[in-house]
N, C-alpha and C positions, 0 to 999 in steps of 0.2 A: 518125620512130618511135623511141621510147626502146628501149634494149637489152632490158629486161625484157619490154616489149611484143612485141619480135621473138621472144623465147623462147616466149611464149604462142602467137604465130602459127605458129611452127615446130611446136610441139606439136600444134596444131589440124590442120595440114596433114598431118603424118605419122601421126596417129592414125587416119586414114581407112582405113589398110591398103593402099591402092594406092600403090606407089612414085612419088615425085615427082622429075622430072628436076632436076638441080642448077641448070641455067640458068633453069628456070621458078621455082624457089625464089628465086633472085636477083632475078628480075623482080618477083615478087609482093612481096617484102620491100624492094625498091628499095635493094639493097646490092651491093657489089662481091663477086666470088668470094672474095677474101682475107678480107673481113669475115664472110661466111657460114661459111668454114672455121673462123675463130676462134670463132664462135658455137657451132658443132658441138663443137669441142674443149672449150669452157667447159661446155656442157651435159653432156657425157660425164664430165668430170673433177669438176665441182662438184656436179651433181645426179644423177650416175650414169644419165644418159639412154641407153637402148639403141638409139642411132641406128646404123643399118647401111646399107651400100650393096648394092643388089641388081643384080648384073651383068646378069642376063638381062633385067630390066626397065629397066636403065640409069636407076635412080632410088634415092632414099633413103626409108627407112621405119623404123618401130620394129620391132625384133626381139624375141626372148625376153628376159625380165628378166635383168639382169646380176647377178652375185654381189655382195653387199654391201648397202648401204642401199637401201630402196625408192625408185625414181625419183619425185620429186615437186617441182614448181616452187614457189617461194615465192609468197605471196599477191600478186596484182596488184590495186592499188587506187589511191586518189587521193593527191595531195600535200596539204599542209596547207591551202593556199588553196582548192583544189577542194572538199575535204570541208567546209570552213567555209561556202563558198558554197551547197553543197547543203543542209546542215542548217539554215542560217539561212533560206534560201528556204522550206523546209518549215515552219519555225517561224512565219514571217510569214504563210504561207497558213493555218496552223492557227489563227492569231489573228483571222482575218477574222470578221465578224459572221455568226452562223449564218443560213443561207439565202441569203447574198449570193453570187451566182455559184456556188451549191452544186454544180450538176452539172459545170460547167466546172472548178472547183477540184478536185473529187474526181478527175476524170480526170487532171488535171495532177499531183496528188499521187501517184497510182499510177504515172505515167510517171517521176517523179523518183525514187520508191523503186526502180523497176526499174533506173534508172541506177546507184543505189547497190549493186545486186546484180550488176553486170556483172563484178565480180571473183569471188572464191570465198567471199564472206561473205553471210549472210542479212541482210535488213534488221533483223530482231529483234536480231541480234547487234550490228549497228551502233548501234542505239538504246540497247542495254544497255551498251556499252563506251565510247561517246563522248557527252559532254555539252557543251552550250553554255549558259553562265550569263549572265544579263542583269541584274546587280545594280542598275543605275541606271535600269532601264526603268520608265517611269511608265504606269500603266494609264489609258486614256481610253475615251470612249464610242464604240464601233464605229460607231454610227449617224452621228455627226458626221464621222467619217473618210469614210464612204460618200458623204455629201453634198458634202464638200470635194472628193473625187476626181471626183465627177460634174460639179461646176462647173468644175473644172480642165480636164477633157477636152472638155466641151461648149463651153468658152470663154464661160462666163456669169459675171456678177458674183455675189458671194456676200455675203449679209447675216449677220453673226455677232455673238454676244455673247462678248466676249473677257475672260477673267479675268486681271488683272495681279497676279501673286503678290507682287511687290515692294511694291506699293501697296495690296494687298488690296481691289481694286475691279474692277467690271465696266463695260466701255464697249461701246456699240453701234457697230459698224463696217460700212461697205460696202467690200469689197475686190475687186480683180481678181486672181484666182489666176494665178500664173506657173509654179510647179513645186512638187512635194512632195519633201522631202529627209529621208532616214533618217540621223540623226546621233546617234552614241553611244546606240543602242538606243531612240531616240525620234523621232517624226515631227514635222517642221516644215513649215509652209506659207510659201513665199516669195510675197509678193503686193504689189500696189500698193494702198496704203491711201488711199481717197478722202477720209477725214477728215483725215489728216495730210499728204495730197498728196505722198506719197513711198513708197519701198520699205520694207517691213517684213517681219520673220520672226515668225510666230505658232506657238507650240507647239500642235499639234493637240489634245493632251489638255487645254489651257487654254481651248478653245472650248466654251462651254456650250450654245449653240444655233446652228444653221446652217441657212440656207434659200437656195435659188436665187432670184436676182433676175431680172427680165426683160431688163435691159440687157446688152449684149455686154461682155465683159471688155476692159479696156484692155490692149494688147499692149506689152510692154517688151522691147527687143532683148536677146538672150542676153548679148552683150558688156557691156551696161549692168548687167545683173543680176550678172554675175561681178565687175565692177569695184566694185560697191557691197557685195554680200553675201559674196563669197568672197575679197576682197583681204586681209583681216586674219585674225588668229587667232580660232577659235571660231565660234559661231553668231551672236553679236551683231555687227551690221554697222555700217558707217559709211564715209564718204568721206575723213575726216581721219585719215590713217594716221600712226602713230608706230612706232618700233622699240624693242622691249624687249631689253636685254642682260642675260642671266642667267648667273651662274657657278655651276656645280655642282661639289661637291667630288669627290675621286677615287672615293669609294664610289658616289655617285649617278651618276657619269659612266658606270659600267659598264652602267647601264640606259638612261639618257637618250640616250647616244651612238647607240643603235640605233633611237631613236624619230624619227618625222617629225611635228613639231608644225605645220608649215606648208610647202606646196610651195616657197615662196621663202625659207625659212630659211637663215641663214648660221651656220657653226659652225667651231670649231677645238679641238684638244686642246693644252693648255699643258704645259710641261715638268714641272710638279708633279703631273700626272695629272688636273688639273681640266679641266672641259669648259665652254667658253663658247658659249652659244647665243643667236642674235639672231633674233627673230621680229617680223613686223609685226602691229599690232593697231589697231583703231579704237575699240573699247569694251573697257575693261580688266576688266569684271566677271568673265568666265569665266577670263581669264588669271590674275587674282588668286587665284581658287579653285584653279587648277592649281598655281600657285607654292606656295600654302600647304600642299599635300599633301606637299611635300618638307621642310617645317620648316627645321631648321638646316643641311640639306644643300645649300641654294641661297641665293645672295645676288643681289638685284637691283642691278645696276650702273648702270642708267639706263633711262628718264629719271627725274629726281628725283621727279616727281609719282607715278609708279608705285612707286618705292622707298618713298615716304612712305605710300602706301596699304597696302602690305604690312606695313611696320613698325607702323603703327597697328593693323592687324588682329592682328598677333602680340602687341602690347602689351595689347590688350583681352582676348585669349585668356589670356595669362599672368596678368593681374589677376584673372580669374575663378577661376583655380585657387589663387591666393594669398589670396583673400578680400578683395581691395581693391575699393573702390567704383568 
């Protein structure tokens, strides 16, 4: 139990009016007598808590308010990861197709909002003061998501029409769904494609039509999925891994050094303040886009093919601004 949580528990126990024995407080809070004494002193000195010992009852309680500031504990709430998880979950539930699991989702939303009010803040205040923006989120057809999810959980094959944005064409596929992945505010379906006879990731918002097939889905072991789909950087998979070596200047290093681009990345800080990052990748499409975001603040040290790809993209962008063909 965190210290601030203990303060709230002490506050709750002593507010009842009935004195609580010191030993019982230690047992409930799971702390040593020395720790509890320090908590009492801190609450008295910092928050002006009127904690008193009642000799007759042999216990502690709140007495009359003390002179000085009014006794009040600071707000007890969530840390950054917890509030992000709570608000993101509510956002995802709110984006479900109207009518889909409506009764269950409504009950779950109310429970989650109740969790948000376990501190001393109303849910309306939380929504007013905290925002989660999803600037790269692509809107898809909720009906397709529902069908994909149903096929995934029922272990049925799925017939889809998939739109390939890069080639601007639609292909008919029969796939065996393996798992749904929420990545950078978008949903992807990891599946075995029976047309290509291999594992593929499909953006759910690029699925134009989806219907359940009669055949059972082909099962792919989780280890094989991870080896192919999660071994390299980004959402684009492959089994032929290469390692990119990127050098960020001292300015960009202040941001990039705290980022995790891949669980297996390697990195080091050099004496001039620059930051060298090495990440595995199988398909360089997303990696190139990420590198280009940093402009002149990063240099691709290798491999040469990736360096050329980034250099050509920067040259093409520069020529557009200079009016060159």
